[in-house]
N, C-alpha and C positions, 0 to 999 in steps of 0.2 A: 509687636504682637497685638496691641490694642487696636491699631489701625486695621490689621488683618481681621480681627474679630468683628470690627465695625463693617468691613467690606462683606464678610460672610453673612452678617445679619441683614444687610441691605439686599444682598443677592437672594436671601430667603424670602424677603418681602416681595421682590420682583417675581419669584417663582409662583408665589400664591396669588399675585395680582393678575397674572396671565396664564391660567391653567391650560387653555387650549394650546397656546404657543409652547408652554413648557412640555406638555404631553407629546406634541408632534416632534419637537427637537430631541427629547430624551428617547422616544421610541426609535427615531431614525438612527441615532447614534448607537443605541443599545443593540440593534440588529447587526451593525458593523462590528462593534466590540465583541458581542457574543459569539459571532461566527469566527472571529480571529482567535478568541480564547479556545473555542472547541477544536479548531484545526491545530492550534499550537499544542494543545494537550496531546493530540495524536502524534505530532512531530516529536514532542518531548518523550513520549512513550517509545517510539521507534528508534530515535537517534540519540537522545540526550540522557535518559534516565539510567542510572546504574542498575545492576541486577538487584531486584527487590529481595530484602532479607539477607543480603550478603555484606558483611562489614568491610569497610575500606576497599570498595570495589575499584578504586583508581589504581590499585597495584595488580589487578588481574590482567593477564595477557592471554592471547590465543596463539597456538603454534600450528603451522601448516607445512607439510612436505611440499617441495617445489620441484618441477621438472620443466624442461623447455616447452613453452606454450601452455603450461598448466601450473599457475602460481599458487593455487589454494587447495592442495591435495590433503587427503586425510592421512591417518596414521595407523600402522599395524601394531598389534599388541607387543611384538618383539621389539619394534622400534621404540615404543613408549617406555618399556622397561629399561632400555639402554639410555635414553635421554634422561629419565628420572634419576638413574644411578650416577650420571655424569654431570648433572646440573645443580647439585645441592648447594654449590657456592653462590648461585644467583637466584635460585627459586627455593622458597620455603616449602613448596608443594607443587606437584605436577599430577594431573588427573586426566583420565579419558572417559568419554561417555558416548553412547549411541542410543537412538530410539529403538525400542523393542516391542512390537505388537505381541500381546500375550493372551492366551486363553485362561481366564481366571474362574475357578470353580470354588464357590463359597456359599453356604446357606442353601444347598440343594439346587443351585442354578449355575450355568456356565455363560460367561459373556466375554466378548473381546474388549480388551482394554489397551491403552497406550502406556507402556512403562519405559524405563530407561535402564540399560545395562551400563554400570559404571565401575571404575576401579575403586578399591577400598579407600584410596586417598581422596576421593571426590569431596566428601563433606569436610574433611580437615583442610583441604586446599581452599575451599570456599569459606572456611571458618563458620560453618553452620552446625549448631548443636541441636540435639533432639528436644522436642517439647515433651515427649513421653518416651521412656526407654532409652535407647542408644542408637548411634549410627554405626558404620562399619569400622573395624579396627585393622591396623596394618597387617596382621597375620592372615586376614581374609583376602589378601592379594597373593596367596600362595596355595598350592595344592588344588589343582582343578577338580571341580565337582564336589569339594568337601564342605561347602558353605551354603546350604540351602536356606538362606535367610532373606528377608526383605524389609525395607524401610518404607513406610507409607508417607505420602504427602498429606498435608492437612485436608486438602480437597478430597483426596481419595478416601481418607478415613471417614469424612462426613458423608460423601455422596454414595460410596459403595458399602460402607460398613455402619452407616447411621450414627457415627460418633460413639461407637461401643467403648465404654470406659475400660473394659477388660481386653482391649485389642492386643496389647503387648503380650506375646506368648501364644497367640492364637495361630492355629495351623490352617493354611489354605492350599489349594492345588493350583499350580502354574504349569500349563502345558502338560498336565497329568502328573506332575511331581509335587511332593509335599514340601512346603516352605513355611518357615516360622517367622512371624512378624516380630521384629525386635525393637522397632521404634516408630515414632511419628514426628515429622518435621514441623517447625512453627508455621502458622498460617501465612506469614508474609513471605516465606520462601517459595518461589515458583520454579526453581530449577535454572539451568543454563540458558534456556530460551523462554523469556518471560511470558510470551503469548501462548505457550503450550505447557500446561501443568500436567506432568505424568501422574498416574495413579500411585505408582510405587517405583522403587529402585532396587535392583538386584546386583550382586557382585559379578564382575567380569569373569571370575573363575568358574561361574556356572554357565558359560557360553554354550556348552554342548546341550544343555537342557533348555536354555532360553531361545537359542536359534538353531534348533536341530536340523533345519532344512538348508542352512547356509553353507555347510561344508567347511566353515572357517575353523582354523586352528590357532591356538595361542602362540605357537612357535613359527607361524608362517610370516615371514618378514615382507613378503611382496603383496599381501592382501591388506590394502589400506582402506579402512572404513570407519575408524574411530576419530572423534573430535577431541582435540587436546586443549586444556586450559591450565594455566599455571599462575602462581602468585609470586611476585617479585619480593625478595627479601628487603627489609627496611634499608634505605640508603642505596639500593641497587637501581641504576637507571635502565631503561629499556635498551639503550645503545650498548651497555655493557652485556646485557643478556643476549643481544644479537651477536656480539663478538664471541661469546661463549658458544653459541649455536654453530657458528662457523668453525670453531675449533672442534666441536663434537662431530660435525659432518666430516671433517678431515680425518678424524680418528676412525670413524665408521667406514670411510672409503678405503682405508688401509686394511680393515678387517674383512669387509664385504665389497670388493671392487665392483662386482657386477650389479649388485642391488643398489649401490649408491653412486653409480656413474651419472654425472650431470644432475645430481640431486642436491637439494639444499633445504634449509629450514627458515621459514619466514616467521618473524615475531611481530604481532600487531597488538596494540592496546585493546582492551575489551571495548572501549568506546569506538575505536576505529573499525574494529571487525564487526561489531553488532551481531545480528543473527548469523550472518555469513558474509564475507567480503564480496562474493559474487552478486549478492542482493543489495549491497550497500549503495552502489551508484544509482540503481533504480529507485531505492528508497529516498535517497537525497533528491533525485530529479523530480519524483512525484511530489515530495514534500515541498520542494521549492515552487513547483507550479501551483499547488493548492494555496500555499501561503501567499504567493504573489497575487492570486485571484482574490483572496479575502482582503488583502491590503488594498487592492483596487476598489473593492466594494466599500471599504472603510473610507477611502479617499472620496468616493462618490457621495457617501453619507456626509462627510465633512463639508464638501462643497454645498450640499443641500442646506445644511444647518448654517453655514456661513451666509448663504443667501437670506435665510430667515433672520439672522442677526443683522444683516445689512438693512433689511426692511425695518427692523425695530430701531436701528440706529437713526433712521430718518425721523421716526416718530418721537425719538428722544433728543432731536437736535436742539430744541428750545431749552431742555433741561441742561444739556452740555454747554450751551451758550451762556446761560445764567451762571453756571458754576465757573466758567472761564472768566466771565465779567467780574465775578466776586473775588477773583484772585487765585483760583485753583490752578495748579500747574498741570500741563498736559500729561506729563509722566504719571502724576497721581491719578488722573482720570483713566488713563490707559490701564494702570494697575487694577483700578476698580472694575473696569469692564472685563479684563482678563480673569479676575477672580470670579466674576459671574459666569464666564464661559467654562472655566475649570470646574466650578460647582455643578454646572449642567453636565459636563463630561463625567464627573465622578458619580453622579446619580445614574447617568447612562451606563457607566461601568458596572455599578451594582445591579442594574436591571439586566445588563448583558451577561452577568454571571448566572442569573436564573435561566436565560436562554441557552447558555453554554451547558449548564447542568442538565437541562432537559435533552439537549442534543447528545451529550455524552451518555446519558442513561439509555437512549435509544440505540446508540452504536454498540454499547456494551451488551445489549440483549440480542444483537444480531448473531445468529449461528449459521455457519455454512453447512450444506448437506454432505458432510464428510465425517468419518469416524475419529478424526484427530480433534481433541477437545480444545479448540482455539478460544482464547479468552483475551481480548485486547486490553482490558484493565486500564481504560482511560480514567484519569483522575483530575480533580481540581486541587492539586497539591501546592506546596508553597512556591515552587518555581512557576507554575501556571498563574497563581494569584499575583505574584510579583510582575509577571508579564502583563496581566490585565491592568494592574495599577499604572505601569509605565505607559501602556497604550492609552488609557483614559487621560492621563496628564498630557501626553503628547497631542492627542486629538483636541483637548481643550485649548491648548495654545495654538494649534494649527487653524481651527475654524474661528477662533476668537480674535486673532491678532489683526487681520485686515479690517473687520468691522470696528474694532476698537480704535485703530488709527483713523479710519474714515469718520467715526462719530465725534472724535475730539478735535476736528478741524472744520467746524461749520463757519459759514459767513455770519458773523455775529449779529449785524443789524437786521438782516432779513429773518434770521432764526429767532431773535428776540421778539420780532413782530408777529411770529407765527407763520411767516411765509416759507416757501419751500424751494429756494434756489439750489439747495444741495441735491435735489432729486436727480438732476441730470448726472451729477457726479456719482451718485449711488448707482444709477443705471449703468454708467460706464464701468463701475467696479463689478456689477453683476454679470455683465455680458461675457467677460473672459471666463468667469466661473461656469457659465452655461456651456461655453465652448469646451472647457476642460471636462465638464460632466458628460457631455455627449461623446467626446473622444475616449474617455475612460470606459464608458458603457459599451462603446463599439468594440474596443479591445477585448473586454470581458466576454461579450456575446460571440465574437468571432472565434476566440479560443474555445469557448463552450461548443460552438458549432463544429469546429474541427474535431474535437474529441467525440462528440455524439456521432457525427458522420463516420469517423474512423472506427468506432465500435461496431456500427452497422456493417462496415466493410469487412471487419475482422470476422464477423459471424459468417459472411458469405465468401470469405477468402478461400482460394483453392488450397486446401490443407494436404492434398495428396491422398485423402481417404474420405469416405462418406460417413458422416456422423449421425445420419438419420437411422432410426429403427435399430439401434445398437445398444445392447444391455451389457453392463459390466458388473462383475462380482468377484471379490477376492476370497480365496480359500487356501488353507494350509494344513493338509492332513498330517504333516510332520509334527505340528504342535500337539496333536493327539496321540503321538507315539508311533505313527506309521513309519515303517522302514521303507527303503527304496522300492522294493518290488511291490509291497502292498500299496504304496502311493501311486505307482504306475498303473496298477490294476484298478484302483479307484478312479483315476482319470479316464482310463479306457472304458470302463462301464458307464461313467457319467456322460462321456462323449457319445456313446452308442444310444443311451436313453434320450438324451436331448435331441440328437439328430433325427430320431424317429418320431418326434412330437410334431403334430400339425402346427403350421404357422412358423416353423423354424426353417430359415433358409441356409444358415451356416453356423457352425460352432467351432471355436478354437480356444487354445490356451496360450497365454504369453506371460513372461516374467514381469514385464512392465507395461504400463499404459502409455500410449503415445501422448505427448504433450503433458505428461505427468511431472511431478517434482523430482522423482528418482531417476537416475540414469547410470548406466555402466559403460565402461570403455576398456579397451585392452590394446596392447601394442600389436602392430602388423609389420610384416616384412614382405615387400613386393619385389620379386626377381626383376632385375633390370631397372629398378627405380632408385635413384640416388636422392635422399632427402636434402633439402637446403639446410644451411646452417641454422640451428635452433628450431628447425621445423619439428613439430610434435608428430610422432607416428602412432599416436594413440587414437583409436577410432571407436565411436560409440556403437553399441550393439544391443540387440534384444534376443532373448531365447523364446522361440515360438513353436507351436505345433503345426502339423499339416492343416491346411484350411484357413490359416491366419489371414492370408491375402484376400480370400473370398469373404471372410467375416468382416474385414474392414473395407471391402470393395476397393482394394488398392491394386493398381495395375502392375502386372508382370510384363515387362517389355520384351524380354528374351529368356529363353531357357524354360525351366519348369519349377513347380512348387515342391516343397518337401512332401514325402510320402511315408507310409509306415515302414518302407524298406530302408529309410535313412536312420537306422537304429545304431546302437552301440557297437554292433558287429560289422557295420558297413564303413566304407571310406568316409573320412570327414567331409561334410558338405556345408556349403555356405551360400547364401544369397546376398548380393550387395546392391546398393542403389545406384542410380545413374550418376550421381555426383561422385561416388567412389570411382566409377569407371573414368569419368572426365578428369579426375585428379591424378589417379595413379596408373591408369591403363588406357589412356586416350589413343585411339587409332588401332587398338589391338582386338583380336577375337577373345573375348573374356570368358565365355562359357567353356568350361573344361580347364581353365587356367588354374594352376596351383599356387597358393600363397600360404604364408605362415601367419596364424592368428594366435596370440598368446603362446608362441613357441611351438604350436602344433600345426601340422600340414592340413590344409583344407582345400577342397576343390570347389570352384565357383560353378554352381549349377543353374543360376538364374540371375536376372537383373530386374530390380523393381524400380518403379518411378520414384523420384525424389519427393519426399513429403516434409511436413513440419514435425519435428520430433520433440524439441524441448520448449519452444515458445513460438508464437505466431509471427513474431517480428524477426526471427533468426534468418541469417543468410543460408543458402543451401549448404547442407552438411553431408559429408561422407558418412555412410551408415551401413551396418551389417546385420544379418539375421542368421542365427544359429539354430539348428534343429533341437527341439526339446529332448528327444530320445537320446541324443548324443551328449547333451549338457544338462542333464536332468536336475531340476530343483523342485522340491515339493510345493513351495509357495508359488501359486499361479493366480492369474486373473482370468476368469471365464469371460469370453466374448461371445455373445449370442446375437446374431442378426435375425430379426423377426420380420414377418410380413406386415404386421400391424404395429400398434403402439407397444413399444418395448416395456413400458412401465406396467402394463397389464399382464406381462409374462412373469413378473417377479414372484407371485405366490406359487406358480407352477415350478419355477426354478428352485425355490426353497424346498418345495415338496419333494422334488427329485433328489436333491442332496440329502434331505432328511431320510428318504427311503433307503439310501446307501449307508448313512451313519447319522442317527438323530442327535448325536453329541458333537457333530462337526459344524461349527458356526460359519455362516457367510458374513463378510464384512464389506464395507464400501460398495453396497449395492446401489447402483444408479445408472441412469442412461448416459450415453456418451455426451448428449447435449447438455445435461446437467453437469457433467464432469468438465466440459469446456466452459460452462458458465462460471464454475469455481475458478478455473484458470484465468478467466477474464475479470474476476471479481474486483481486484484492485483498480483496474482501468475503468470498470463500470462505476465504482464508487467515485473516482475522480471525475468521470463524465457527468454523473448525476449531480455532484457538488457544483461543478462548473455550470451546468445548465440551470440549477436552482439559483445560484448566485448571479448568473447572467440575467435571468428574468427579474430578480430583485433589483439588479442594477438598472435594468430597463425601466422598471416602475419608478425608481428614484429619479432617473433622468427625466422621465415624463413629468413627474411632480415638480422637479426643478425648473424645467422649461415653462410649465404652466404658471408657476409662481412668479417667475421673472416677467413673463408677458402680461400677466394680470396686473402686476405692480406698474409696469410700463404704461398700460392702458389707463390705469387710475391716475398716473402722473400727467397723462396727455389728455385728460378729459376736456379741459378748456380748449386745447388746440383742436380736438376732434369736433367739439361743438361749433367752433368757428368754421371749420371746413364744411360741416354739414349745413351751417347757416348760409354760406355763400354758394350752395348748390351741389356739394359732393354727395354722390349716391351711397347707399349702404354698401353696395358691392365694392365701391372704391375704397371705403374705409376698411372693409375686410381684407382686400388685397394689400393695403398699406401695412396693416399689422402683420399679416401672413408673410409678406416680403421681409419685414424686419426680423421676424422670428426665424424664418427659414435661412436667412443669411448666417445667423449664428449656428444653426444646426448643420448647415453644409460645411462651414469652416471646421466645426468640431468633427464632422464625419471625415473630412480630408485628413485632418491630423490623426484621427483614430485609425484610419486605414493604413497610413504610413507606419504607425506604431504597431498595428496588428501584423503587418508583413514581417517586421523585425521579431515580434514575439513568436510568430509561427515558425520561423527558422530555428528558434531556440527549442521549440517543441518537437522538431523533426525526429529526434532520437526516440521519442515516446510514442510515435505513431506507427501503426502496423502497415508500413509500406505504402501508404497513400501520400499524395502530394500535400506538402505543408501549406500550399496556396490553393486549397480547394475552392473551385469556382463557385460552387453553391453557397459555401459559407461566406465568401468575400463579396458575393453579389446579393444573396438572399438576406443576410443579416442587416446590411445598410438599408435595404428596402423596407424591412420590418421596422427598423429604428426610425426611418424617415416617416413612415405611416403613423407610428405612435406619436412622434413629435408634431406632425401636422395636426393631429387631433388635439394635442395639448395646446397648440397655438390657436387653432380654430375656435375653441371655446371662448377665450377672452376676446378674440377678434370679432366673434359674433355679438358678444356683449357690447363691444365698442360701437358696433353698427347700430345698436338700439338706443344710443345716447340721445336724450332730448336736448336739442341745441339751446333752448332757453334756460333749462335748468343747469346745463353745463356752463353757460356764460355767467350765471348768477353764483356759481360755486365758489368764485374767488371774489 
């Protein structure tokens, strides 16, 4: 311990002795450590952190219905009640929940909020108790419509009700119905999806009032839309719970053979399922890419600092020689030098925490232009701090070991005389580091180039529709108590008013927005088509009004569009896309063909071009369009195609809706381009991070090359003086130094290109259909790096050409 304290005091004196060296080394490392900490904080939030405010979260699991080709299905209320009743031996609680947009009226104003509809067992399953009042009780999972109560989140209590201390017992209006607030949850509880905090929770039994337009029923076993979460009993393993679910499915198949044919229940731990398993692979892939990038950046910083320490090792060669001559062991000196490097890295880690804190604060303030209250909640918690400590210690050892070994083996006699025969050795050690630095920087820059180029391609990708001049707005008259006929009348009048307005080219309504997060599918039966084993016959669809294809500028290849005559009294009509035809009806005349959709006969009246429906990177999907008049739902998204800027039309759209009903709010009002920007937001973040880190890596590489070449020139001052004394021209000296530096850069570029090809293949699954070996990235990036490196080499080369031969010869 005494020796360690002595080493630390000595390290402190060295820090104060060389403030410029100390500042450069600490700042370089702090950038790498800070970015690693910030990115790890995001990864920890998405993939590692348990649900906030939920005790013993390791015992939580998520349950999913499964069908062939559909492994992560939702749950119906009837199925939930059956599973809960039959699983008491393995689960201490089972609960279901679903997001529920609501119209909240309180204090004389109405606003659209995001709530959640949950079973009464929700809070007890999560083991969450109210901060004020109470949560739901078991009897509130019985008797539909008899429990008009709500529990507020702490965020909702503060933001909507101003932290009213008398909030418990207060009456509010939800979708026009009176509800009593019975409790407020603790501030640390954020719900089952930690990045989205609902304003409030309401009981599942109030479904008819909370989702009046859905047409859902509590006894409908086939309507699966609820998310299921459960808590394992103490001592029960997840494998035992899975066995019990298999037994339950067997029991249910006996009772309901049609509903449970080929169906199962998948049990995943909360950590494994995350927000949703279908997002988990993408989350892991993006997290891996960004973490790999910041690790590359940290390695570049370590190489830079290692070069700085190698330069200082030569300056301290006499000190090391004296110590060795006086009997100090090499291991003792290596330990001293490693203590110095770890001291540097710990100070850099502390500085990196400030960089990470600032970065996290900026990210937490980012708000997307959507009505869902997303809150990333990145933190510097204990897990992140331990990660930073480990990174700081590791980097201290990484960049300090080679300089320590190099410094403790000087040629004793020349070193004691103050000569510098070790310089060549130091230069030989620096050169591989420069090669590594250039290679790492090239990998970083090429990956950044691939993402940036790919994002540009995604914006211009053929999506199957035209996103220009298209305005979107969600509205749901059912939430204001409109019945079926009154809702239809509202939409008819709104369509008429909007269509007659100048500057409007097309107007339509649709249940879902293409490339949105929500999607619906249903089973199809095609006469003459035999499904392959385990082939899913469930096809995605949208419910749309006449004029939808004109509003989206989407091509109809054959047949016709829906018209006002395709109403509830007419024969069932359907429009399918070309991929549907290719998959199920290849080589047939499809217009007029009758198929079954959701068990009902439908006649194909048209074929639309295949588009992108769920994501820009998806393979072509079979898709169907159903007419709104035959499958009416009050909740619709208004699509308005304008002649000019759609954003300028927003006030006019709001005015037209208000003219029909001033109490009916619009939500999610945005242009299609903004909507697609949100869809691309994760990829944009990754691209921006990669680009920023790539530029930073390029600068660090340039500084590293400049440092090595400057030191090399300083070492060869006498040699250069001799060359110039015997007649070498300045241009020859410049070429000599440039050739030496470019050899290192070209070797690093070759290594980096090979590594970048391998890295690009790993990134292929994250790119929107473009080639992972993009020529522009693989040619342009090395050219830029070479140009920057040449500049970094030319500056010391130019200085070498200005050496005075006489002064150079006298220098030794």
